N, C-alpha and C positions, 0 to 999 in steps of 0.2 A: 103433463112432464115433461114431457118434449121438451115444450116451451121455456120451463123455469131452469132446465138442465143447459139449451143456449143461452138465455140470458145470464145464467151464473159463467158461463165459461167467456162472454163479452166482459162482465164488469173482471173477471180474471188479467182478460187481455188491457184492458184499461188500467188497472193497476199496475200491470207490468211497467205498460207505456209511461203511467206518472214517475213511477220507479225509476228506469231509465232516464228518465227527461230530467230528474232530478239530481242525475251526475254532474249535467254540466258538458257532457261530450253530445255530439250528433245523435239521435235518435239509434239511426240507421248502424253508425259505428259502435255504440254502445254494448246492441242489438250481437253484431258480428263478432264483439270480442267475448260475450256470455255464452255465443253457441259454440264459440273455439274451445273456452272455457269447458264447457258441459262436453264436448267430443272426447277431452282430453281427459278429462275424469270417467268417462262411459270405459276405455280403454284398462280399468280398474274396479271395475265394478262388482269381479270376485272378492274384493277384497274387504268384503263386508260393510263397507262403509256407504251411506245413500248417496245420490248424485249432485247432492245440492252441496251436502257437507264435503264429497272430495274435490267439489268444484273449487270451494272457497280454499281447502288445502292444497291445492293447485296453483292459486292466484298468489296465494300467502308464501308460498314455496320460490314463487316466479319473482314476488317482489324481494323476499329476501335476496335469492341471488343476484339480481340484476342491481341491489344495493351492494352487496359486497362484491361487484363489480366495477361499478362504479365511485367506489372508495380507494380513491388510487392522487397522488399528485404530479407533476409532470420530473422531467428526468432533473432538471434547473436544480428544481426546489428539492426534489432527493438527493440532490449532488452536494447542496451548502449544507443540506440539515447532518449527514453524514459527516462532513468536516467539521463541523460545530461540536459534532458529537465524542469527537476524538479531541476535547481539550488538552489530554493528561499527556498527549505527542509533545517531543521537542519542538521548538521555535523553528527550527531547520527542517526537523521533519514534516510539519504542519503547511514551511511554504511551500515544500517539492511537492507535498496534497495538492496546494490550493492550484500550482502552474500545474498537473495532470489534469485536476481538474476543469480551467480554465480551455484547457488545449480540447479536449473530447466536447467541452459547451460549444466551443466555436462550428462545428461540425453543421453545415445547414440545415435546418427544419427541425433539426432534432432534440436541440433543447427543451425546444415549451411542447414537446409530443409526451402523451400520459405512460408512466411507467407498465401500468397495463398491457398498452397496444405496442412494446416492443418484442420484435421477436429477433431469433439468432442473423439474423441478413443484415439487420439495422444494425446491430452491435456489434459486427465485421465491419462493414461501412463508417460507424464510426474509425475504428483502430487502425482500417486501411489508409484513411484520410488524414487522421490526425500522427498515426506512429509507423506511418507504415517505410519511412526512408531508414527506419533504424530498429533491426529486430529486439538488442535491450531494451530500449525503447516501448516497443509493442508490446514487450513482454510487462513492465512495469503496468504502459496504460489497461493490459487488458486486467492485471490484479487491481487498478484504481477502479473499473467501472464495474467489474463481477464483485466490488467491495460494495459499490452503491446502489445494487440490486439486493444483496444478500442486506443491507440496511433496511430497506426496500421494504423485504419478505418479511423482517423482525418487527416493522411498523406496517404487515398487513395492507400494503401497496400494492403489492404484488404477491404473484403465489407460486414464480419457481426462475429461476435465473438462467435469463438465454445467453448469456456469456458461457456457463459451464460447458457448453455445446461447443465451444470454439477451443481446437487445442492450443498446446501452450509452446511458443514456438522454441527447437532447442538451440540454444545459441554454444558456437565452436569457440570458448574459451581461446584467447591466443596466449602464449608463454612470453612471463614479462621479465627478461633479463634482468639478471642485479645489474646496481651500480658495480662499475671499476675501482679497482685500488685509484685510481687517476682519478676517477671522478668524485670518488668519496673526501678524496684530498682536497680538492678545487672547493668543493663547500665548505668542508672544515677551515681552510684557509682563508673563504670571504667570510666566515663567522670569527674570527681570530681579530678581522680589522675593528677600531673604534666603531666602524658603522653600526658593528651588527654585532656589537659583545652580547648584547642581553639577546642575543639568540640563539647562543653558542649551546646553553643547555638543553634547550626545545631540539636542536639538530642533533643530540648526544643519545637523548630521550626517543626518538624514531629511526636513528641508525642502528644505537644501540639496546633498543628494550623494543624495536618493534610497534610501539602506542603510534596507533592514528593522528594523523593532524589534527583533527576534530578532537580529538581528546584530547591533545596536548595543551589545544588553545581552553582549554573546559578547563584545566588544572589549575586548585585552589592551594594556597600556602601550607595548609595543613594533610597536603595528599603529599608530600614528600617528607620522608622518613630519611635523613643521612645517616644517621646514628646505626638503624638498622638493617641501611643500606638497599631500600626499595622504595618505589611509588606505588601510589594505592590509587589503584582505577576504579571508581564507584560506579554503581549500577547506575545513576545519571548521568555519568558523564561515558559513560561506553556504547556503543553504537550499537552493542547489538540486547543492550539490560543488563549484564551481568558482569558482576566486579570479578579482578583480577589484583593480583601482586606482582609488580616486574621490580626485578633485580636491576640497581642504579649499574650500569656500567662505564669506562671511560669516562670519569671525573675528574680525573687527575687535571689541577690547572685550574679547577671551576670551585670556586670558592661558595659559604652557604651563602655569601648574598648576592652570589651570580644565580642561584638557583629559584625560579622564578620567570611568573611568564608575564611577559612583557604587552600595554596596552598595543593595539591595533596589528595585532598578532599577524592576520589572512595576509593584510597588507604588506607587513615586514617579510615573512615567510616568500611570500610571490616576491620583491624585492631581492632577498639577499639569493634564490636560482639568478634570476637574471646576473647577480654580481657575477656568482659563479660560472657565466657564459652557457647557461641553459637555457638554448632556444625554445626545446621542445621539450615538457615536463609531462612524466608517465605519472598521470593519479596514483598514490599508496606505496612507489615507485619504494621506498626506505623501506616500507613492512615486507616488500617481496626481498629486498636485500637482506634483509635481516635472518628473514626464516631461510631463506636459499644457503648462506653462510653460515647460522648457526647449525643445519643440518650438518654439512660438509663436515664441521668441523668438530662439533660434541656428539652428534649420531644420535642422540636422545629425541628421539621424538614425542613422548609423551613430556616430557617435563617444557618440551619448546609448544603441543597444546596449550599449557597451562598459563605460558606466560603471553599466548598471542589472545587467549581466551575464547579460543575451540573447542564444541563441544565432543569429537571426535577429530580423527588428523586426518581424514578421507578428503574434507577441503583444504586443508594445507597440503597435501601430496598432489591434489590433482592443480589447483591454483596456484599456491605460493610457493612451492620449492619449486625452483629448478634446479638439477645437476649440474655442480659446480665441484670444480678439481680439489683438490685440497691445497693446493701451495696459495690459489687465489683466497680462498677463507682463512688460513694463517694472516697471507697480509693483510686482510681488513681487519683480525681480531689484534694483529700486534698494532694499529692505529687507536685501538680501544686502551691503549694502557701508556699511550705515547706521552 
């Protein structure tokens, strides 16, 4: 009886060796894996499952987790896929996005790193290397990098966003002084010259309507309604994606034929500023000028908010409006009816 029991065990051992051999893994290594799996399964013996059944569950659960962890892409692949997914953005916005993505991917050794292996320290290195010299660029770069990881989460390439643990820098906005009456006059005189006559209407819209330069450059003939005295900024034209109607002011001397936006607008706008002797130009200063003098003259913030296309008056008050004397405001608006 003992002899038969011994032979039975022997046959089981041989069968086990053959089974391990069939895996293609060296027998000792296969046995080590099997033993480790059984040891893990034994920890849960009280669950009511048999050891073999539990061991199989451990293996399959581990395999599933491993496959999930390995399902990822590189930062470079995720970044350009996220850009491609935003086809609905304006060309200029997509151009800016691509510019920031290129700067992110230039950071040494990180472009080809898998998304799942990124740490907050890696993301900080990207931001400090690519955007450390400018707080505003750092803030924008952080937003772009965070959007790449959020895109990765939606595509199950990564489980969390390591950028979320990086503080958003606080940027102290410097007040922008409005153009003086003399500076406004220089611009208008330059626009009155034959060379820049086709820019007079654009200048009026920026100075006395507070319309952004990019919004002016995108206007179409159907957006200008002289009969009703307003220009329509449509959602696809607006920077913020919200439409608004802006009253036409300062239109004396400007014929219906002059109410058009010339080609090569950006180049002509730059040349007009140069002709008016502006060596340094603050972006959107015409919009700041409009807001400051409108607030000082009319003291109607809700109306100003609607004309500028803001959700509320907070940004207007903190960034756009510089306290201005009534006399300077009167001089500015006097120019609108000359």
